[in-house]
N, C-alpha and C positions, 0 to 999 in steps of 0.2 A: 504494500500500500504506500509506504513512504517513498519508495523508488519511483512510483508512478507520479506522485506529486512533484518530486524533484525533476523528473523527465519532462513533465508538463511545463514547469517553470523555465527550464532551459529551452524548450521548444518555442515558447512564447517570446522569449528574448531573441532567439534566432530569427523568428518571424519579423520582429521589429527591425532587426539589423538588415534583413533581406529587403524589406520595404524601403528603408533609408538608402541602401546601396543600389536600389533598383535591380536587384538580382533575385527576385522572388521565384520566377519560373525555373531559373538555373538551380537554385537551392532546393526547390521542390524535387527536381529530377535527381539531384545528389542524394537527398534524404530517402527517396524511393530506392535508389541503388544500395545505399548503406543498409536500409531496412531489409532488403532482399538478401544481401550477403549475410547479415546477422541471423536472419530466420533460417536460412538454408545451411549454415555452418555452426553446428552445436559446439564443435571443438574450439572454434574461434571464441565463442562466448565463454566457454570454460576458462580459456587462457586469460581473457580480459577481466574476468571476475576473480581470478586467483590472487590472493594476497601475497603469495610467495614470489610471483613474477614482478620484477621492478617496473616502474612506470616508463623508464627509458626503453626497455625491451618491448613493452606494450605499444609505445609510440612508434618504434621501428617496425613492428608488425603492421600497425595501421597504415603507416606510410607506404610500406611495400604493397599492401592490398589496394589502398585508395588513391594515393597521390596522383597517378596518371589518369584516373577516372573521375575525379571530382574537382570542383572549382577551388580557387584559392581561399575563398571565404569558408567553404566547408572544411578544407584542409586545416586552416587556422583554428576553426571550431573544434575539430577532433583533437588537435594538439592541446587546446585549452581544457577540454573535457578530461583528457589523460592527465594533464598536470594537476587537476583538481581531484585526482583519484576517483574519477567517475567513468572510466573506460568500460566498466562492466554494464553500464546502463545505456551505452551508445545506441543500441538497437531500440530500446524503449524511447529514447529521445527522438530518434528518426521516426518511429511510429507516431509519437505525439505530435511531431512537426507536421506530418501528413494530415492528421486530424485537424490541427489548428489551421493549416492552409485551406482545407476544405471548408471550414467554418468561415474563414475570411472571405473566400470566393463564393460562398453560399452554394456549395456543391453537395448534393445529397447522394448517398449510396443506396441503391436499391438491390436487394437480393431477389433474384428471380429463380424459383425452383420449378423444374419441369422434369417429366419422365424421360425425355429424350433431349439431345442437343438441339438448341434452337439455331435456325439459319440466320444469316446476317440480316436478311430483310425482316425476319420476325423480331430480332433484337432492335432494329431501327424503329419498327412500328411500336414496340413496347416503350422504347425511349421517347418517341414522339408523343405518345399518350401521356406518359408520366411528366414530360416537360410542359405539356399543356395545362397542368394543374397549377402552375405558377407558385408552387411551394418552395421552389429553388430556382436558381439561375440555370443550373444544369443538373442532369442526373447521370450518375455513373453506375452502370449495370455490372453486377457480379452474378454469374450464372452458376447454379448448383443443380447437379443431376441427381434425382432420387426416383428410382423406378417404382418405389412403393406407392407413389401418389397416383399411379396407373395412367393418368393423363391430365390435361389442364395445366394450370399455373398456380403458384403461390407467390405473391409479390409482397415484399416487406421493405418498408422505408421507415427507418427509425423505430418507433414503437407502434406503427400502424401496419396492419397486415390484411391482405385480401386473399382469401383461400377459395379459389375456383377450381380445385382439383376434383377429379372423379372420386377419389377416396373420400373426401369430405362430403360430396353429394350422396354417396352411398350410405355413409354414416347418418346423414340427415334423414334419408329415406327410411332407414331402419328404425330411427327414433320415432318417425311419424307412424310407422306400423305398430310400434310398441304402445303408442299413445292412442291408437284407434279404439274408440269406445264400442264399435260394432262387435257384437257377439253373434256368431252364426249358430243357428239352431240346427240340430241334426235330425 
């Protein structure tokens, strides 16, 4: 819990710096890259969190991984994080930055669950419908495949969900039959 708060504070500070330096999009791309590397490499995070490994070694590792792939501002930021003995939460900071960036740009993330992979035209149609609601400046779709829903879609944005799956409709139908007051005489 404490690390999430710290990561959020660093992310908000980095967002302010990015806006001041007019490098917001560049830093967003850098933080996506850092977040991807940190989530895919468990060994890297173990090394960065280790109290046994000295900060200069951690900084050398981060430089070797990131220096050629991220901007100068992001590179300076990773050096600062490492010097403050916070290298172990660099992935959390990157994830928090992505969230703060989306809030700043009013981008909502929609999770679309379907039984089969959606085509590009279907995704575009769903995005167009969701963008027409004007709850956000833009919608980012994340597709989830779940064969258990049989067919249809489940769309979730924040705390709102629309379940138009075949599985849900079958459950509703079963509940209607259970509540049917009609008793057949034999």
